[in-house]
N, C-alpha and C positions, 0 to 999 in steps of 0.2 A: 859753394857760393854763400850759403846762409852764415857760415862761420866767419866770413869776411865783412858781414854787415855789423855796424856798430850802433850802440844805443843812441848816440848823438843824432842818428838819422830819424829817430822816432820821437824825439823830445818835443813836448809842447812847451815852447818858450814863453808864450803868453797864455796865462791861465788866470781864472778868477782868484782873488785873494780876499780873505776875511780876517778881521782882527780877533785876537784871542778873547777879547771881552765882549764880542758880539754874541747874540742869543742863538739858540737852536732855531728859532723862527727865522732869523736873518739868514742862517745857513741854508735852510730849506728854500727860502725865497730866491737867494742868489743861485743855487744849483738849478732851480727851475727856470729862471730867467736866462741863464747862460747855457742851459741844456748840457750840463756836465755832471759827472758822478764823483768829482774830487775837487776840493778847494785847498789852496795853500793857506796856511795860517801864519800871520805875522804879528810881531810886537814892534810897533814903530815901523822901521824899514827892514827889520831882520826877519827872514823866513825861519820859523821855528818848528814847523811840522805840517801835517795834513789832516783834513777831515774828509771822510768818504761817505758815500751814500749808505754803506753798511753801518757806519757810525750813527748816521741820522736814523736809520731804521731801528737800531738798537735803542736810541733815545725815545723814539715814538712807541716802540713795543713795551718799554719799561715806564711809560707814562711820565717822562720828564716834562716839566713845565716849559712850554714852548717859548714863553717870553722871558722867563727868569733863569733858565739853564744856560750857562755860558759855554762857549766852544771849549774852553780849558777843561771842562768836566769830562769830555769824551774824545778829544782829539789824540792823535799820535804825535808825540814830541820827538824831535830829532836833535842830534848833536852834530854840529857842523864845524867844531873846533874853531870857533870864532874867538875874538878877543874878550867877548862877554862871558858870563858864567856858563858852566857846563850844563847841558840839557840831558834829558833821558835819551837813550839811544833808540834809533829805529833803523830799519834796513834802508840802505841807499845803494844806488848804482853809480859807477863811474861812467862818464860819457864815452870813454874809449873801450868799455867792456863789449865783448861780442854778444850779439842778440840771443843766441842759443843759451849761453851761460846766464844771461839776464832772465830769460824765461824760466830756467831751472830754479834760480833764486826765488822768483815770484811764486812758482808752483810749490816749492818746499816751504815757503813762509805762509802760503795760503792767502796771498794778497793780490790785488789787481792793479795797484798804483804804487809807484815808488818815486821818491825824490831822486834827482840825478845831480851829481856833483862833477866839477871839473878839476883843473889844477888847483892845488892848495885847498881842496875840499869846499870850494865856494859853490853855492847852489846854482844850478844851470836851468832847471825846469822840472817838469813832471813827465813821467812816461807811464802809459797804461799797457796792460797785457794785450789789449786789442790792437794798439798801434804797433807793438812788436810783432804780433801775428801777421798783420797787414804787410809789414816790412819783409818778413820771411816769404810771404806769398808773392810779393812783387819781385823779390830776388830770384825766386824759383822760376817765375815767368820769364825773366830776363835770361836766366840760365838755359831754359828750354828754347828760347828764340835764337840763341847763338849757336 
């Protein structure tokens, strides 16, 4: 049953977004207000990467200036193969990928959040390892009930 579950079933399609020029302080505030551990980063209307709570912790531990350090300093940039210029690569998942394969990708990469893309590599949302684990757990419960 778990191998028939798809990443699209765990995607957060609405998630907080921060601008690449916003400060570390803005990211901290937004994460706290939205009660999330990942923010999508945009330039204009184009999603270009993510910033995670681990990135924030790195900034705090290394005494980055909260008001003057920009998101661009420590975010993970992604390449979505858009019409604009090429970005640095980051790991992404396809929304049709099976959940167990996605968990393996996250585990091997040592990350807890990934961007999810759909047809033509357009961004679809963000998925967390916790949401994937919850999906596997719900699939196993359904399997046991049948």
